[in-house]
Backbone of each chain as ProteinMPNN parsed JSONL, in Angstrom:
{"seq_chain_A": "MVEYEALSSVYEWLVPDALLQPDGAVAAFEQVVSILPPRGRILDCASGTGQLAVGLAARGFDVLASDASEAMIQRTQTLADQYGVALTAVVCAWEDLSRVVEGPFDAVFCVGNSLTHADGQPGRRAALAQMAAVLRDGGLLAITSRNWERLREQRPGLEIDDRLTHRAGR", "coords_chain_A": {"N_chain_A": [[150.491, 117.226, -158.348], [149.258, 114.152, -158.491], [150.247, 111.228, -159.969], [148.937, 108.183, -160.763], [150.494, 105.987, -161.263], [151.828, 103.328, -160.558], [149.771, 102.212, -159.003], [147.839, 101.932, -160.57], [147.227, 99.399, -161.418], [146.165, 98.022, -159.248], [143.993, 99.312, -158.402], [141.566, 98.964, -157.917], [141.066, 97.903, -155.345], [141.173, 100.035, -153.866], [138.459, 101.328, -154.424], [135.069, 101.896, -153.355], [132.864, 98.958, -153.193], [130.166, 99.513, -154.235], [130.884, 101.354, -156.556], [132.23, 100.037, -158.302], [131.201, 98.849, -160.762], [130.36, 100.172, -163.918], [127.517, 101.065, -164.17], [126.815, 101.376, -161.544], [128.539, 103.276, -160.745], [127.786, 105.306, -162.081], [125.095, 105.484, -161.031], [125.528, 106.469, -158.325], [125.637, 109.152, -158.786], [123.323, 110.037, -159.636], [121.675, 112.256, -159.026], [123.09, 114.218, -160.097], [123.378, 113.539, -162.858], [120.939, 113.303, -163.897], [119.728, 115.778, -164.195], [121.11, 116.658, -166.592], [121.719, 117.381, -170.021], [120.068, 115.271, -172.541], [122.216, 113.208, -174.197], [124.355, 114.858, -173.796], [127.548, 116.709, -173.739], [130.093, 115.441, -171.71], [132.724, 115.581, -169.53], [135.084, 113.687, -167.736], [137.362, 114.449, -165.709], [139.28, 113.087, -164.013], [139.656, 110.34, -164.372], [140.407, 107.823, -163.448], [140.248, 104.501, -163.349], [138.006, 104.309, -165.077], [135.136, 103.718, -164.553], [133.076, 105.319, -164.126], [132.972, 107.124, -166.469], [132.637, 105.383, -168.369], [130.094, 104.121, -167.615], [128.567, 106.606, -168.037], [129.084, 107.015, -170.876], [127.702, 104.767, -171.435], [125.148, 105.349, -170.909], [124.518, 107.179, -172.969], [125.594, 109.597, -173.087], [127.971, 111.94, -174.418], [131.117, 111.401, -173.942], [134.187, 112.512, -172.821], [137.081, 111.232, -171.203], [139.482, 111.99, -168.985], [142.705, 111.933, -167.679], [145.769, 112.276, -165.522], [147.277, 110.198, -165.608], [149.013, 107.678, -167.801], [148.676, 105.076, -167.553], [146.142, 104.591, -166.254], [144.508, 105.846, -167.918], [144.769, 104.075, -170.006], [143.554, 101.997, -168.782], [140.799, 102.914, -168.537], [140.106, 103.2, -171.245], [140.464, 100.406, -172.006], [138.403, 99.349, -170.426], [136.343, 100.532, -171.619], [136.115, 99.626, -174.008], [135.666, 96.868, -173.339], [132.923, 97.042, -172.558], [131.941, 97.943, -174.811], [131.379, 100.485, -175.562], [131.544, 104.041, -176.754], [133.921, 106.247, -176.134], [136.202, 109.263, -175.774], [139.488, 109.008, -174.595], [141.92, 110.758, -173.096], [145.409, 111.378, -172.171], [145.749, 113.803, -169.747], [146.889, 116.413, -167.553], [145.206, 118.329, -164.981], [146.029, 121.111, -165.242], [146.271, 121.613, -167.722], [143.888, 121.373, -168.908], [142.086, 123.3, -170.607], [143.953, 123.58, -172.685], [144.134, 121.191, -174.106], [141.831, 119.649, -174.285], [138.807, 119.575, -176.089], [136.466, 121.986, -175.567], [132.944, 123.355, -175.522], [131.817, 121.827, -172.271], [128.737, 120.223, -171.012], [128.959, 119.471, -168.27], [131.224, 118.839, -165.891], [133.049, 116.285, -164.225], [134.883, 115.869, -161.347], [135.789, 113.61, -159.357], [135.913, 110.98, -156.91], [137.523, 111.698, -154.829], [139.593, 113.122, -155.749], [140.347, 115.762, -155.991], [141.984, 116.488, -153.998], [144.622, 115.944, -154.604], [145.791, 118.01, -155.639], [148.254, 120.552, -155.78], [148.2, 122.041, -152.916], [146.223, 125.022, -152.226], [147.038, 127.027, -154.123], [147.392, 125.155, -156.315], [145.069, 123.763, -156.227], [143.1, 125.919, -156.901], [143.892, 126.644, -159.482], [143.598, 124.127, -160.852], [140.743, 124.016, -160.582], [140.027, 126.403, -161.916], [140.556, 125.637, -164.579], [139.035, 123.549, -164.951], [136.533, 125.158, -164.871], [136.884, 126.561, -167.225], [136.518, 125.071, -169.372], [133.778, 124.433, -169.254], [130.675, 125.12, -170.535], [128.783, 127.816, -170.436], [126.783, 128.189, -167.927], [127.124, 125.507, -167.233], [127.962, 122.585, -165.299], [129.797, 121.768, -162.423], [130.921, 118.898, -160.81], [132.129, 117.848, -157.696], [133.59, 115.565, -155.637], [134.629, 114.697, -151.993], [136.618, 113.68, -149.354], [135.427, 114.273, -146.123], [137.516, 115.79, -144.735], [137.923, 117.295, -142.462], [136.258, 115.853, -140.358], [137.607, 113.491, -140.536], [139.869, 114.04, -139.426], [139.502, 114.743, -136.962], [138.343, 112.423, -135.822], [139.873, 110.087, -136.848], [142.882, 110.104, -136.394], [144.965, 108.551, -136.827], [146.54, 105.611, -138.337], [144.274, 103.699, -140.173], [142.943, 100.436, -139.862], [141.33, 98.053, -141.682], [138.637, 95.673, -140.993], [138.183, 93.587, -142.348], [139.032, 91.411, -145.098], [139.522, 92.945, -148.461], [137.99, 91.623, -151.651], [138.871, 91.301, -154.821], [138.394, 90.385, -158.133], [138.842, 87.88, -157.851], [141.224, 87.701, -156.249]], "CA_chain_A": [[149.542, 116.472, -159.084], [149.701, 112.724, -158.151], [149.954, 110.171, -160.763], [148.621, 106.91, -159.907], [150.865, 105.078, -162.307], [151.759, 102.074, -159.8], [148.78, 101.975, -158.301], [146.585, 101.501, -161.438], [146.869, 97.771, -161.423], [145.477, 97.587, -157.828], [143.138, 100.455, -158.108], [140.025, 98.482, -157.418], [141.089, 97.676, -153.72], [140.484, 101.435, -153.145], [137.215, 101.82, -154.721], [134.008, 101.051, -152.726], [132.1, 97.969, -153.863], [128.88, 99.964, -155.055], [131.264, 101.967, -157.438], [133.081, 98.961, -159.104], [130.669, 98.635, -162.01], [130.08, 101.538, -164.49], [126.107, 101.388, -163.878], [126.939, 101.694, -160.035], [129.433, 104.586, -160.392], [126.65, 106.43, -162.175], [123.867, 105.538, -159.954], [125.918, 107.257, -157.344], [125.755, 110.514, -159.239], [121.941, 110.244, -160.318], [120.891, 113.323, -158.943], [123.576, 115.222, -161.025], [123.164, 113.016, -164.283], [119.141, 113.22, -164.096], [119.352, 116.978, -164.817], [122.033, 116.925, -167.786], [120.831, 117.247, -171.263], [120.317, 113.985, -172.841], [123.476, 112.989, -175.039], [125.192, 116.164, -173.301], [128.857, 116.426, -173.447], [130.519, 115.298, -170.25], [134.161, 115.597, -169.245], [135.478, 113.154, -166.524], [138.752, 114.885, -165.576], [140.117, 112.572, -163.112], [138.631, 109.17, -164.909], [141.062, 106.625, -163.031], [139.981, 103.056, -164.16], [137.117, 104.558, -166.01], [133.985, 103.183, -164.252], [132.057, 106.629, -164.196], [133.29, 107.571, -167.734], [131.98, 104.216, -169.171], [128.908, 104.287, -167.318], [127.96, 107.68, -168.619], [128.927, 106.841, -172.144], [126.4, 103.747, -171.709], [123.64, 106.173, -170.753], [124.221, 108.146, -174.026], [126.324, 110.958, -173.087], [129.194, 111.991, -175.202], [132.07, 111.435, -172.845], [135.606, 112.569, -172.685], [137.837, 110.923, -169.979], [140.979, 112.541, -168.948], [143.698, 111.503, -166.323], [147.017, 112.527, -165.616], [148.127, 109.054, -165.429], [148.607, 107.197, -168.878], [148.243, 103.722, -167.363], [144.766, 105.04, -165.885], [143.826, 106.198, -169.321], [144.796, 102.778, -170.909], [142.617, 101.195, -168.23], [139.538, 103.513, -168.958], [139.831, 102.839, -172.802], [140.056, 98.876, -172.087], [137.135, 99.123, -169.853], [135.167, 101.25, -172.512], [136.09, 98.446, -175.155], [134.885, 95.879, -172.853], [131.594, 97.293, -172.587], [131.339, 98.279, -176.046], [130.893, 101.835, -175.522], [132.378, 104.78, -177.515], [134.257, 107.496, -175.669], [137.49, 109.567, -175.848], [140.315, 108.88, -173.345], [143.111, 111.272, -173.349], [146.038, 111.733, -170.941], [145.876, 115.38, -169.361], [146.769, 117.0, -166.302], [144.194, 119.315, -164.868], [146.501, 122.538, -165.511], [146.365, 121.47, -169.245], [142.786, 121.039, -169.643], [141.689, 124.041, -171.82], [144.862, 123.437, -173.845], [144.358, 119.798, -174.622], [140.741, 119.151, -174.333], [137.902, 120.818, -176.744], [135.08, 121.972, -174.837], [132.682, 123.462, -174.06], [131.15, 120.602, -171.736], [127.811, 120.486, -170.261], [129.184, 118.831, -167.016], [132.602, 118.358, -165.498], [133.265, 115.588, -162.934], [136.244, 115.602, -160.716], [135.362, 112.764, -158.317], [136.832, 109.944, -156.362], [138.364, 112.474, -153.657], [141.021, 113.255, -156.569], [141.031, 117.11, -155.948], [143.003, 116.39, -152.705], [146.068, 115.712, -154.902], [146.313, 119.291, -156.396], [149.224, 121.034, -155.175], [147.725, 123.016, -152.14], [145.406, 125.868, -152.438], [147.303, 127.32, -155.526], [147.22, 124.112, -157.361], [143.741, 123.637, -156.35], [142.23, 126.841, -157.654], [144.581, 126.529, -160.82], [142.92, 123.065, -161.438], [139.239, 124.338, -160.712], [139.816, 127.472, -163.151], [140.726, 125.141, -165.665], [137.477, 123.029, -165.246], [135.558, 126.221, -165.183], [137.276, 127.113, -168.609], [135.978, 124.126, -170.407], [132.448, 124.237, -169.242], [129.752, 126.063, -171.171], [128.02, 129.024, -169.736], [125.618, 127.379, -167.09], [127.509, 124.224, -167.071], [127.945, 122.038, -163.907], [131.156, 121.018, -162.143], [130.599, 118.0, -159.679], [133.392, 117.207, -156.949], [133.331, 114.681, -154.418], [135.581, 114.942, -151.286], [136.367, 113.087, -148.136], [135.292, 115.06, -145.074], [138.776, 115.93, -144.066], [137.699, 117.808, -140.971], [135.739, 114.636, -139.6], [138.415, 112.43, -140.459], [140.861, 114.529, -138.697], [138.883, 114.616, -135.707], [138.113, 110.88, -135.343], [140.624, 109.019, -137.065], [143.9, 110.863, -136.597], [146.019, 107.673, -136.835], [146.419, 104.469, -139.247], [143.089, 102.775, -139.86], [143.122, 99.062, -140.429], [139.979, 97.644, -141.876], [138.163, 94.544, -140.059], [137.96, 92.431, -143.335], [139.995, 91.49, -146.579], [138.615, 93.276, -149.812], [138.464, 90.785, -152.703], [138.643, 92.018, -156.215], [138.51, 89.376, -159.406], [139.278, 86.636, -157.167], [142.22, 87.914, -155.216]], "C_chain_A": [[150.126, 115.132, -158.887], [149.507, 111.81, -159.29], [150.032, 108.796, -160.346], [149.105, 105.688, -160.717], [151.034, 103.65, -161.642], [150.566, 101.547, -159.358], [147.381, 101.481, -159.523], [146.297, 100.233, -161.663], [146.082, 97.197, -160.211], [144.731, 98.701, -157.448], [141.836, 99.993, -157.557], [139.855, 98.144, -156.101], [140.871, 98.944, -153.094], [139.202, 101.932, -153.53], [136.067, 100.861, -154.124], [133.054, 100.153, -153.765], [131.169, 98.541, -154.675], [129.52, 101.048, -156.268], [131.938, 101.431, -158.592], [132.457, 98.743, -160.53], [130.149, 100.073, -162.634], [128.581, 101.856, -164.116], [125.976, 101.945, -162.321], [127.493, 102.745, -159.889], [128.231, 105.653, -160.901], [125.36, 106.698, -161.716], [124.175, 106.602, -158.883], [125.682, 108.766, -157.537], [124.371, 110.809, -159.851], [121.416, 111.643, -160.311], [121.735, 114.616, -159.871], [123.229, 115.006, -162.465], [121.755, 113.185, -164.651], [119.088, 114.801, -164.745], [120.206, 117.445, -166.093], [121.099, 116.759, -168.979], [120.935, 115.837, -171.931], [121.464, 113.997, -174.097], [124.456, 114.315, -174.897], [126.605, 115.565, -173.285], [129.511, 116.407, -172.095], [132.268, 115.176, -170.392], [134.406, 114.996, -168.095], [136.81, 113.286, -166.362], [139.707, 114.139, -164.657], [139.163, 110.772, -163.39], [139.011, 107.797, -163.892], [140.72, 105.433, -164.024], [138.701, 103.079, -164.89], [135.601, 104.18, -165.592], [132.734, 104.289, -164.469], [131.962, 106.826, -165.787], [132.372, 106.578, -168.673], [130.567, 104.16, -169.027], [127.872, 105.303, -167.881], [127.876, 107.539, -170.135], [127.877, 105.755, -172.517], [124.953, 104.363, -171.501], [123.596, 107.236, -171.982], [125.008, 109.303, -174.098], [127.526, 110.885, -174.075], [130.236, 112.334, -174.261], [133.5, 111.527, -173.269], [136.238, 112.283, -171.351], [139.108, 111.455, -170.031], [141.485, 112.011, -167.563], [145.05, 111.817, -166.498], [147.773, 111.254, -165.858], [147.94, 108.226, -166.637], [148.152, 105.847, -168.657], [146.732, 103.839, -166.939], [143.997, 104.994, -167.107], [143.532, 104.867, -170.053], [143.576, 101.815, -170.224], [141.101, 101.733, -168.447], [139.254, 102.844, -170.4], [139.57, 101.322, -172.849], [138.84, 98.809, -171.418], [136.033, 99.577, -170.949], [135.145, 100.121, -173.666], [135.487, 97.216, -174.637], [133.399, 95.867, -172.629], [131.063, 97.999, -173.55], [130.852, 99.579, -176.168], [131.922, 103.088, -176.06], [132.649, 106.115, -176.334], [135.809, 107.864, -175.998], [138.299, 109.715, -174.756], [141.509, 109.698, -173.739], [143.892, 111.458, -171.891], [146.174, 113.246, -170.86], [145.824, 115.725, -168.025], [145.762, 118.098, -166.156], [144.619, 120.742, -165.4], [146.649, 122.716, -167.328], [145.033, 121.213, -170.02], [142.235, 121.791, -170.89], [142.589, 124.035, -172.987], [144.574, 122.315, -174.608], [142.786, 119.273, -174.934], [139.62, 120.25, -175.114], [136.643, 121.072, -176.006], [134.17, 122.705, -175.99], [131.604, 122.134, -173.452], [129.782, 121.074, -171.031], [128.047, 120.18, -168.668], [130.956, 118.474, -167.148], [132.639, 117.577, -164.173], [134.774, 115.238, -162.689], [135.831, 114.828, -159.466], [136.249, 111.735, -157.914], [137.804, 110.617, -155.323], [139.547, 112.709, -154.485], [141.333, 114.966, -156.49], [141.992, 117.495, -154.706], [144.475, 116.431, -153.482], [146.374, 116.919, -155.699], [147.187, 119.894, -155.359], [148.753, 122.271, -154.145], [146.732, 123.968, -152.781], [145.671, 126.549, -153.909], [146.976, 126.395, -156.565], [145.725, 123.77, -157.617], [142.871, 124.611, -157.26], [142.775, 126.961, -159.185], [143.647, 125.447, -161.723], [141.144, 123.555, -161.628], [139.127, 125.463, -161.906], [139.978, 126.655, -164.181], [139.455, 124.168, -166.26], [136.473, 123.845, -165.405], [135.647, 126.462, -166.685], [136.459, 126.223, -169.607], [134.651, 123.889, -170.147], [131.72, 125.428, -170.105], [129.103, 126.74, -170.06], [126.592, 128.246, -169.255], [125.813, 126.004, -166.941], [127.891, 123.932, -165.868], [129.114, 121.159, -163.504], [130.587, 120.151, -160.969], [131.883, 117.555, -159.004], [132.949, 116.56, -155.948], [134.897, 114.879, -153.599], [135.481, 114.242, -149.992], [136.04, 114.364, -147.155], [136.412, 115.19, -144.159], [138.759, 116.149, -142.685], [137.27, 116.831, -140.064], [136.798, 113.573, -139.527], [139.734, 112.764, -139.669], [140.722, 114.493, -137.186], [138.723, 113.147, -135.007], [139.057, 109.843, -135.626], [141.792, 109.499, -137.601], [144.941, 109.803, -137.138], [145.701, 106.66, -138.275], [145.18, 103.771, -139.028], [143.272, 101.532, -140.538], [141.604, 98.613, -140.539], [139.565, 96.161, -141.285], [137.919, 93.403, -141.124], [138.563, 92.693, -144.684], [139.103, 91.908, -147.646], [138.941, 92.374, -151.002], [138.008, 91.343, -153.983], [139.23, 90.879, -157.263], [139.543, 88.336, -158.967], [140.64, 86.606, -156.416], [142.094, 88.746, -154.05]], "O_chain_A": [[151.326, 114.934, -159.075], [148.315, 111.65, -159.553], [150.964, 108.3, -159.713], [148.457, 104.655, -160.881], [150.378, 102.749, -162.166], [150.417, 100.326, -159.372], [146.33, 100.88, -159.297], [145.189, 99.902, -162.084], [145.486, 96.12, -160.209], [144.76, 99.095, -156.282], [141.151, 100.677, -156.796], [138.729, 98.058, -155.612], [140.442, 99.023, -151.943], [138.804, 102.964, -152.99], [135.984, 99.638, -154.235], [132.619, 100.541, -154.849], [131.194, 98.199, -155.857], [128.661, 101.609, -156.949], [132.206, 102.054, -159.619], [133.228, 98.457, -161.445], [129.621, 100.943, -161.941], [128.399, 103.008, -163.722], [125.162, 102.803, -161.981], [127.124, 103.414, -158.924], [127.844, 106.615, -160.238], [124.67, 107.706, -161.871], [123.36, 107.462, -158.549], [125.551, 109.527, -156.578], [124.267, 111.808, -160.562], [120.85, 112.172, -161.268], [121.209, 115.665, -160.24], [122.872, 115.913, -163.217], [121.485, 113.195, -165.852], [118.416, 114.985, -165.76], [119.984, 118.553, -166.58], [120.014, 116.177, -168.977], [122.021, 115.273, -171.805], [121.426, 114.927, -174.902], [125.194, 114.696, -175.806], [126.903, 114.412, -172.973], [129.43, 117.415, -171.394], [132.85, 114.688, -171.361], [133.99, 115.65, -167.139], [137.542, 112.391, -166.785], [140.864, 114.542, -164.539], [138.284, 110.279, -162.683], [138.188, 106.929, -163.6], [140.9, 105.452, -165.242], [138.253, 102.021, -165.33], [134.791, 104.404, -166.492], [131.629, 104.003, -164.93], [130.865, 106.676, -166.325], [131.569, 106.962, -169.523], [129.818, 104.147, -170.004], [126.696, 105.05, -168.143], [126.837, 107.851, -170.718], [127.277, 105.743, -173.592], [123.883, 103.891, -171.884], [122.708, 108.089, -171.99], [125.079, 109.958, -175.137], [127.969, 109.803, -174.462], [130.281, 113.469, -173.785], [133.977, 110.676, -174.02], [135.971, 113.022, -170.403], [139.795, 111.388, -171.051], [140.791, 111.739, -166.584], [145.544, 111.644, -167.612], [148.912, 111.327, -166.319], [146.766, 107.89, -166.796], [147.315, 105.372, -169.425], [146.049, 102.946, -167.44], [143.03, 104.261, -167.31], [142.459, 104.555, -170.569], [142.834, 101.079, -170.873], [140.219, 100.878, -168.523], [138.311, 102.083, -170.616], [138.662, 100.882, -173.554], [138.063, 98.03, -171.97], [134.965, 98.977, -171.071], [134.062, 99.809, -174.163], [134.821, 96.516, -175.4], [132.745, 94.829, -172.529], [130.004, 98.617, -173.438], [129.883, 99.78, -176.899], [133.104, 103.015, -175.725], [131.753, 106.78, -175.814], [136.588, 107.003, -176.408], [137.939, 110.514, -173.892], [142.125, 109.325, -174.738], [143.341, 111.627, -170.803], [146.656, 113.888, -171.793], [144.857, 115.416, -167.328], [145.47, 118.771, -167.144], [143.789, 121.488, -165.918], [147.031, 123.695, -167.968], [144.914, 120.95, -171.217], [141.961, 121.232, -171.952], [142.209, 124.385, -174.104], [144.751, 122.409, -175.823], [142.627, 118.478, -175.86], [139.556, 121.449, -174.844], [135.816, 120.163, -175.931], [134.519, 122.695, -177.17], [130.751, 121.605, -174.165], [129.717, 122.194, -170.526], [127.266, 120.693, -167.866], [131.645, 118.048, -168.075], [132.305, 118.124, -163.122], [135.585, 114.636, -163.393], [135.518, 115.515, -158.494], [137.31, 111.58, -158.519], [138.845, 110.032, -155.024], [140.618, 112.492, -153.918], [142.412, 115.415, -156.876], [142.585, 118.558, -154.53], [145.42, 116.966, -152.903], [147.306, 116.801, -156.494], [146.91, 119.772, -154.166], [148.923, 123.426, -154.536], [146.396, 123.692, -153.932], [144.775, 126.638, -154.749], [146.369, 126.735, -157.581], [145.201, 123.554, -158.709], [142.111, 124.226, -158.148], [142.001, 127.393, -160.039], [143.128, 125.662, -162.819], [140.494, 123.423, -162.665], [138.223, 125.398, -162.74], [139.265, 127.111, -165.075], [139.03, 124.031, -167.407], [135.483, 123.452, -166.023], [134.62, 126.56, -167.358], [135.823, 126.707, -170.543], [134.184, 123.012, -170.874], [132.242, 126.53, -170.27], [128.929, 126.261, -168.94], [125.655, 127.851, -169.949], [124.889, 125.277, -166.577], [128.217, 124.887, -165.163], [129.402, 120.091, -164.044], [129.804, 120.689, -160.187], [132.699, 116.919, -159.671], [131.939, 116.93, -155.348], [135.969, 115.11, -154.157], [134.37, 114.156, -149.47], [136.456, 115.464, -147.518], [136.359, 114.798, -142.993], [139.353, 115.476, -141.843], [137.807, 116.831, -138.957], [136.874, 112.832, -138.547], [140.538, 111.897, -139.328], [141.618, 114.268, -136.373], [138.969, 112.886, -133.829], [139.165, 108.847, -134.909], [142.019, 109.491, -138.811], [145.789, 110.234, -137.92], [144.818, 106.913, -139.094], [144.922, 103.272, -137.932], [143.714, 101.504, -141.686], [140.793, 98.786, -139.629], [140.565, 95.457, -141.15], [137.465, 92.328, -140.733], [138.626, 93.771, -145.275], [138.02, 91.345, -147.799], [140.113, 92.336, -151.377], [136.875, 91.792, -154.153], [140.409, 90.53, -157.203], [140.63, 88.023, -159.454], [141.103, 85.539, -156.014], [143.026, 88.834, -153.25]]}, "seq_chain_B": "MVVVAGEELEITRQRLTFWPFTHGTLTEDLQAVGLVPATSSYSADVDRYLVTARRPMPA", "coords_chain_B": {"N_chain_B": [[150.363, 98.779, -150.682], [149.002, 95.582, -150.094], [148.223, 92.778, -151.816], [146.767, 89.627, -151.678], [147.493, 86.898, -153.66], [146.452, 83.95, -154.166], [148.993, 81.955, -152.596], [150.776, 83.78, -152.494], [151.939, 87.173, -151.711], [151.239, 90.148, -153.094], [152.93, 93.406, -153.353], [152.388, 96.6, -153.775], [153.565, 99.605, -154.155], [153.343, 103.043, -153.708], [154.046, 106.671, -153.433], [151.591, 109.049, -152.229], [150.414, 112.312, -152.478], [148.901, 114.371, -150.345], [146.486, 117.172, -150.205], [144.639, 118.276, -147.838], [141.617, 119.747, -147.485], [138.941, 121.873, -146.245], [135.435, 122.046, -146.19], [134.415, 124.725, -146.348], [136.606, 126.279, -147.28], [136.567, 124.807, -149.889], [134.455, 125.751, -151.132], [135.123, 128.546, -151.102], [137.283, 128.382, -152.895], [136.01, 127.641, -155.341], [134.293, 129.848, -155.676], [136.291, 131.797, -156.069], [137.4, 131.188, -158.678], [135.415, 131.948, -160.19], [132.987, 130.414, -160.295], [129.722, 129.474, -159.439], [128.49, 128.122, -156.503], [126.342, 125.517, -156.385], [124.908, 123.216, -155.249], [125.2, 120.963, -152.455], [126.256, 118.223, -150.457], [127.222, 118.022, -147.901], [127.486, 117.618, -144.547], [128.472, 118.006, -141.119], [128.733, 115.169, -140.19], [129.167, 113.463, -142.059], [131.041, 110.974, -144.222], [132.136, 111.584, -146.747], [131.3, 113.867, -149.214], [129.342, 115.526, -151.916], [129.775, 118.238, -153.806], [128.311, 120.71, -156.255], [128.856, 123.056, -158.734], [128.103, 125.932, -160.75], [129.064, 127.366, -163.968], [128.451, 130.674, -164.366], [125.878, 132.304, -166.2], [126.308, 134.546, -169.119], [125.975, 137.994, -168.342]], "CA_chain_B": [[149.048, 98.096, -150.82], [149.327, 94.361, -150.286], [147.267, 91.847, -152.409], [146.902, 88.186, -151.62], [147.224, 86.208, -154.709], [146.793, 82.407, -153.487], [150.038, 81.883, -151.441], [151.833, 85.101, -152.94], [151.671, 88.627, -151.498], [151.89, 91.141, -154.092], [153.034, 94.43, -152.672], [152.569, 97.842, -154.478], [153.902, 100.974, -153.321], [153.34, 104.515, -154.46], [153.71, 107.66, -152.473], [150.536, 109.911, -152.62], [150.533, 113.566, -151.692], [147.439, 114.88, -150.131], [146.518, 118.575, -149.431], [143.241, 118.182, -147.396], [140.862, 121.185, -147.435], [137.652, 121.846, -145.634], [134.129, 122.34, -147.283], [134.363, 126.039, -146.341], [137.542, 126.496, -148.123], [136.419, 124.359, -151.281], [133.33, 126.705, -151.517], [135.714, 129.814, -151.439], [137.951, 128.064, -154.08], [135.114, 127.583, -156.21], [133.903, 131.217, -156.012], [137.457, 132.665, -156.681], [137.514, 130.996, -160.122], [134.266, 132.417, -160.94], [131.913, 129.293, -159.957], [128.734, 129.484, -158.633], [128.2, 126.814, -155.716], [124.912, 125.242, -156.459], [124.309, 122.126, -154.375], [126.379, 120.373, -151.258], [125.916, 117.178, -149.521], [128.084, 118.055, -147.036], [127.397, 118.007, -143.254], [129.666, 117.625, -140.294], [128.736, 113.883, -139.671], [129.379, 112.511, -143.268], [132.56, 110.865, -144.502], [132.309, 112.105, -148.037], [130.239, 114.772, -149.712], [129.335, 116.042, -153.311], [129.456, 119.73, -154.15], [128.393, 121.063, -157.6], [128.801, 124.354, -159.059], [127.734, 126.054, -162.167], [129.682, 128.436, -164.618], [127.471, 131.488, -164.456], [125.513, 132.667, -167.745], [126.752, 135.836, -169.208], [125.264, 138.997, -167.611]], "C_chain_B": [[149.638, 96.742, -150.757], [147.924, 93.801, -150.734], [147.626, 90.545, -152.184], [146.575, 87.507, -152.891], [147.625, 84.709, -154.602], [147.758, 82.642, -152.462], [150.97, 83.081, -151.511], [151.223, 86.227, -152.099], [152.332, 89.302, -152.403], [151.99, 92.545, -153.429], [153.412, 95.479, -153.693], [152.76, 98.929, -153.564], [153.811, 102.035, -154.152], [153.166, 105.626, -153.516], [152.596, 108.559, -153.135], [150.694, 110.978, -151.998], [149.185, 113.986, -151.526], [147.458, 116.098, -149.504], [144.853, 118.655, -149.161], [142.872, 119.825, -147.362], [139.451, 120.783, -146.941], [136.563, 122.293, -146.725], [134.134, 123.903, -147.393], [135.544, 126.5, -147.474], [137.432, 126.015, -149.714], [135.426, 125.358, -151.768], [134.13, 128.106, -151.777], [136.454, 129.63, -152.858], [137.148, 128.103, -155.182], [134.719, 129.183, -156.801], [135.152, 132.038, -156.664], [137.681, 132.277, -158.111], [136.348, 131.337, -160.596], [132.999, 131.6, -161.113], [130.971, 129.77, -159.094], [128.238, 128.333, -157.563], [126.795, 126.902, -155.961], [124.246, 124.207, -155.498], [125.42, 121.599, -153.608], [125.559, 119.32, -150.393], [126.448, 117.011, -148.199], [127.309, 118.492, -145.591], [128.374, 117.508, -142.177], [129.924, 115.987, -140.025], [128.841, 112.924, -140.897], [130.736, 112.294, -143.286], [132.941, 111.282, -145.777], [131.044, 113.171, -148.469], [130.427, 114.909, -151.337], [129.051, 117.326, -153.442], [129.248, 119.965, -155.694], [128.382, 122.5, -157.658], [128.607, 124.82, -160.572], [128.767, 127.29, -162.628], [128.493, 129.52, -164.845], [127.205, 131.937, -165.966], [125.838, 134.018, -167.858], [125.59, 136.728, -168.942], [124.595, 139.703, -168.964]], "O_chain_B": [[150.734, 96.597, -151.3], [146.827, 94.137, -150.286], [148.781, 90.221, -152.459], [145.394, 87.514, -153.241], [148.745, 84.261, -154.848], [147.509, 83.402, -151.525], [151.823, 83.304, -150.653], [150.025, 86.175, -151.819], [153.54, 89.257, -152.633], [150.94, 92.865, -152.873], [154.438, 95.411, -154.37], [152.231, 99.106, -152.467], [154.203, 101.944, -155.315], [152.18, 105.592, -152.78], [152.608, 108.809, -154.34], [151.138, 110.857, -150.857], [148.381, 113.969, -152.458], [148.151, 116.321, -148.512], [144.009, 118.988, -149.993], [143.62, 120.797, -147.251], [138.905, 119.698, -147.139], [136.793, 122.771, -147.836], [133.866, 124.386, -148.493], [135.187, 127.078, -148.501], [138.009, 126.604, -150.627], [135.619, 125.808, -152.898], [133.717, 128.783, -152.718], [136.337, 130.431, -153.785], [137.651, 128.686, -156.142], [134.808, 129.593, -157.958], [135.012, 132.801, -157.62], [138.208, 133.152, -158.798], [136.206, 130.908, -161.742], [132.093, 131.935, -161.876], [131.276, 130.415, -158.091], [127.421, 127.562, -158.068], [126.108, 127.917, -155.843], [123.123, 124.403, -155.034], [126.562, 121.752, -154.043], [124.499, 119.522, -149.801], [126.199, 116.049, -147.473], [126.642, 119.524, -145.51], [129.075, 116.538, -142.463], [131.03, 115.544, -139.717], [128.625, 111.72, -140.762], [131.565, 112.984, -142.694], [134.154, 111.361, -145.972], [129.935, 113.108, -147.938], [131.422, 114.504, -151.939], [127.891, 117.615, -153.149], [130.05, 119.387, -156.428], [127.938, 123.154, -156.715], [128.952, 124.088, -161.5], [129.222, 128.073, -161.794], [127.561, 129.146, -165.557], [128.094, 131.949, -166.818], [125.716, 134.74, -166.868], [124.434, 136.404, -169.211], [123.85, 140.677, -168.849]]}, "name": "protein", "num_of_chains": 2, "seq": "MVEYEALSSVYEWLVPDALLQPDGAVAAFEQVVSILPPRGRILDCASGTGQLAVGLAARGFDVLASDASEAMIQRTQTLADQYGVALTAVVCAWEDLSRVVEGPFDAVFCVGNSLTHADGQPGRRAALAQMAAVLRDGGLLAITSRNWERLREQRPGLEIDDRLTHRAGRMVVVAGEELEITRQRLTFWPFTHGTLTEDLQAVGLVPATSSYSADVDRYLVTARRPMPA"}
């Protein structure tokens, strides 16, 4: 499990433009969000800097945001405070979810290509088992991933973007 | 990561470990932990995809 401590202060440069704001982060998952019960309980177990968690809370969901990185959780809480929304933010690695967070949840989000940081297939299955354990019966798990097989075929080397990315005036 | 702040270069380093997996492997992993794959936006020509799975209702 990778902890994004050092990168937490510059994480925006890794986030696509469309997902930088909480409403945009939620819009990207509208097909999932639209089928969840109003004011349902949601766990964002890889909250990062908090855009999705804050956006979901702003939509009226009861959100618990977790991340293995304390620095990321601090950023999630700061963003929630900036937007004036209530959520619970806790430091928790995936392998500890069922011990640390109180389920069940109507949905669990593990997005932002996060699952790739689990330690191989044993680590990945252990993480997924913990996410499943905190879902209610019939609850939904949402995962996003890079298309690694396509990436390997098309861009096996270092990729250099053709433009600078600007965040907060830098 | 290199951030340009005015005339200064701000360099942040962190070693990140990746364990890439295929869409097929992810599907198998979900099933292995008792989840039922529900939807997937995967196709061979997309850069990223979204997969959903449900915890089954009790029999």
